[in-house]
C-alpha positions in Angstrom: -12.1 -2.6 50.0 -9.0 -2.8 47.9 -11.0 -5.1 45.5 -13.7 -2.3 45.3 -11.0 0.3 45.3 -9.5 -1.5 41.8 -13.4 -1.8 40.4 -13.7 1.9 41.1 -10.2 2.4 39.3 -11.2 0.4 36.2 -14.7 2.5 35.8 -12.8 5.2 35.6 -10.7 3.9 33.3 -13.7 3.1 31.2 -15.6 6.0 31.3 -12.5 8.4 30.3 -11.8 5.9 27.4 -15.9 6.4 26.4 -15.3 10.8 26.8 -12.2 10.1 24.6 -14.2 8.1 22.1 -17.3 10.3 21.5 -15.5 13.4 21.5 -12.8 11.4 18.9 -15.4 10.4 16.7 -17.5 13.9 16.7 -17.4 15.6 13.8 -17.4 19.1 15.9 -16.2 20.3 19.0 -18.4 19.3 21.8 -20.0 21.2 25.2 -19.7 19.5 28.6 -23.6 19.1 28.6 -23.2 17.4 24.5 -20.5 14.7 26.1 -22.2 14.0 29.6 -25.6 13.8 27.4 -24.2 10.9 24.9 -22.8 9.2 27.3 -25.8 9.1 30.0 -23.3 10.7 32.6 -23.7 13.1 35.4 -22.1 16.5 34.1 -20.2 16.5 37.2 -18.5 13.1 36.4 -17.8 14.1 32.6 -16.3 17.2 34.0 -13.8 15.6 36.2 -13.0 13.2 33.5 -12.5 15.9 30.9 -10.5 18.2 33.5 -8.2 14.9 34.0 -7.5 14.2 30.5 -6.9 17.8 29.2 -4.3 18.0 32.3 -2.5 15.1 30.6 -2.9 16.5 27.1 -5.3 13.9 25.7 -8.2 16.4 25.4 -8.3 20.2 24.4 -10.6 22.8 25.7 -11.3 25.9 23.6 -11.3 28.9 26.1 -13.6 31.0 24.1 -16.3 28.7 23.2 -15.4 25.9 26.7 -15.9 23.3 23.9 -13.6 20.1 24.0 -11.8 18.3 21.5 -9.1 15.7 21.1 -5.9 16.7 22.1 -2.3 17.0 20.7 -1.0 13.8 22.7 -3.4 11.9 21.0 -1.9 12.6 17.6 1.6 12.3 19.1 0.8 8.7 20.4 -1.0 8.0 17.1 2.1 8.6 15.3 4.3 6.8 17.6 2.5 3.7 16.7 2.3 4.5 13.0 5.9 4.8 13.1 6.3 1.7 14.7 4.1 -0.7 12.3 6.0 -3.5 11.1 5.1 -3.6 7.8 6.4 -7.3 7.1 4.5 -8.6 9.8 1.4 -7.0 8.7 2.3 -7.8 5.4 2.8 -11.7 5.8 -0.5 -13.2 6.0 -1.5 -11.4 2.8 1.6 -12.7 0.9 1.0 -15.9 2.3 -2.5 -16.2 1.0 -1.6 -14.6 -2.3 0.9 -17.5 -3.0 -2.1 -19.7 -2.4 -3.8 -18.1 -4.9 -1.5 -17.7 -7.7 1.3 -20.7 -6.5 4.0 -18.2 -8.1 6.9 -16.2 -5.8 5.4 -13.4 -3.9 8.0 -10.5 -2.7 7.4 -7.5 -0.5 10.1 -4.5 -1.7 10.7 -1.2 -0.7 13.2 1.4 -2.1 16.5 2.1 -0.3 18.7 4.7 -1.3 18.6 4.2 -5.0 17.9 0.5 -5.1 15.0 -1.5 -4.1 15.6 -4.3 -1.3 13.4 -7.8 -0.9 12.1 -7.5 2.5 10.2 -10.9 2.0 9.5 -13.4 0.2 6.8 -16.6 -0.1 7.3 -19.5 -2.7 4.5 -21.7 -4.2 5.2 -24.7 -4.7 6.6 -25.3 -8.1 9.6 -27.0 -8.8 11.3 -23.9 -10.8 11.6 -21.4 -8.1 13.4 -18.3 -8.5 16.8 -17.0 -7.3 15.9 -14.6 -5.3 16.7 -14.0 -0.9 15.2 -11.6 1.4 17.8 -8.5 1.8 19.0 -8.8 -1.8 19.2 -5.9 -3.5 18.3 -4.8 -7.6 17.6 -2.1 -9.7 14.5 -0.2 -9.8 14.4 0.8 -13.3 14.6 -3.0 -14.5 12.1 -4.7 -12.4 8.1 -4.5 -11.7 8.7 -3.7 -8.1 11.1 -1.2 -9.0 9.0 0.6 -11.6 6.0 0.9 -9.0 7.9 2.4 -6.3 9.4 4.8 -8.9 6.6 5.7 -10.4 5.0 7.7 -7.3 7.9 9.7 -6.5 8.3 13.2 -7.8 10.2 13.7 -11.6 13.0 15.7 -9.6 13.8 12.7 -7.1 13.3 9.9 -9.9 15.7 12.0 -12.0 18.3 12.2 -9.3 17.9 8.2 -8.6 18.5 7.6 -12.5 21.6 10.0 -12.4 23.4 8.2 -9.5 22.7 4.4 -11.2 22.1 5.2 -14.8 20.2 2.7 -16.6 22.1 -0.3 -16.8 21.1 -3.1 -19.1 20.4 -6.2 -17.5 18.4 -8.0 -20.8 18.1 -7.2 -24.2 14.5 -5.7 -23.1 15.5 -3.6 -20.3 14.5 0.2 -21.0 17.6 2.3 -21.0 16.9 5.4 -22.0 15.5 8.3 -19.5 12.5 9.8 -21.8 11.3 6.0 -22.4 11.3 5.5 -18.9 9.5 8.4 -17.8 6.6 7.4 -20.5 6.2 3.9 -19.2 6.3 4.9 -15.6 3.6 7.2 -16.5 1.5 4.5 -18.0 2.3 2.6 -14.5 0.7 5.3 -12.7 -2.5 5.5 -14.8 -3.2 1.5 -14.7 -1.9 1.0 -11.0 0.7 -2.0 -11.2 3.8 -2.6 -13.3 5.1 -5.6 -15.3 9.2 -6.4 -15.8 8.6 -8.4 -19.1 11.7 -9.9 -18.9 13.7 -6.8 -18.2 15.6 -7.9 -15.3 16.4 -11.5 -15.9 16.3 -13.8 -18.9 13.4 -16.4 -18.9 11.6 -14.0 -15.8 8.0 -11.8 -15.9 6.7 -10.3 -13.2 3.9 -7.7 -12.0 3.8 -5.6 -9.0 1.4 -3.2 -7.0 2.1 -0.3 -4.8 1.4 -0.4 -1.0 0.5 2.9 0.8 0.9 4.2 4.2 -1.4 6.1 5.9 -0.6 9.4 4.5 -0.9 8.2 1.1 2.5 7.6 0.4 3.6 4.3 -1.8 5.9 2.7 0.5 6.3 -0.9 -0.5 5.5 -2.8 -3.3 4.2 -6.4 -3.7 5.1 -8.4 -6.6 4.2 -11.7 -8.3 7.3 -13.6 -10.3 8.0 -16.6 -12.2 9.4 -18.1 -15.3 7.6 -17.1 -18.4 6.2 -20.1 -19.6 4.1 -19.7 -16.9 3.5 -15.8 -16.6 2.3 -15.3 -19.8 1.5 -11.4 -20.6 -1.9 -12.3 -20.8 -2.2 -14.3 -17.5 -0.6 -11.0 -15.9 -3.4 -8.6 -17.8 -6.5 -11.2 -17.3 -5.6 -12.4 -13.4 -2.0 -11.5 -11.7 -1.9 -7.7 -12.1 -6.0 -7.5 -10.2 -4.2 -10.1 -7.5 -1.2 -8.2 -6.8 -3.5 -5.0 -6.8 -6.1 -6.4 -4.3 -3.1 -7.7 -1.9 -1.5 -4.6 -2.0 -4.6 -2.6 -1.2 -5.4 -4.6 1.5 -1.7 -4.2 3.3 -2.4 -0.4 2.4 -5.6 -0.3 4.6 -4.0 -2.2 7.3 -1.5 0.4 7.1 -4.0 2.9 7.7 -4.2 4.2 4.1 -8.2 5.3 3.1 -8.8 5.9 -0.2 -10.5 9.1 -1.2 -12.7 7.3 -3.9 
């Protein structure tokens, strides 16, 4: 008897989930009859399920038409899920695959206050490695990841960040002029990636691409870095930039981003 009750409860849950799915994927509000027909379900069963889901906020019923849509509870739960997504956990397999493809050091970087912070790192097997570590901070204007993160911010916010940190000269090639930096960031936005051409550390080049969240906001950057004798501008333009972009786009899709193109 107890097993029968459990089986009935499981069947009821499955039917309720089917109702949510059919209402959720519909491009328009649905009537009770349409829902029951789509699920090959008796109207009385569909009505009971809809009433229960409506009472819990998962389904909303339009009073004037009697038609059903998803309720705000679904939106709240989805928001909780998206807020709690661990970008490092999601990105790690993609970063490891990228290292396999290029055999260089790969970083996952985010903006924190007016600096960047390295939140993950995967190294290749080359004997010459870079001095960087998870948790290390850096300047945004002189790194490829930082320039990607700056490029997609509103201009006013970029200006405020620069006023706070100024533009320290890290190497002879560091961009230290505001107008020049803004022109450079415009190029970054158009091409979809940024290059650090020995601007942050002598003898090191990097390329980075933006990672977007479900709202389309740039929330992180994937960078590939290595010594200049291995990472030439030609190699970046012919190979590494695209690898960084593809990896960043893959992570973005896993975060819920969908391109409008």
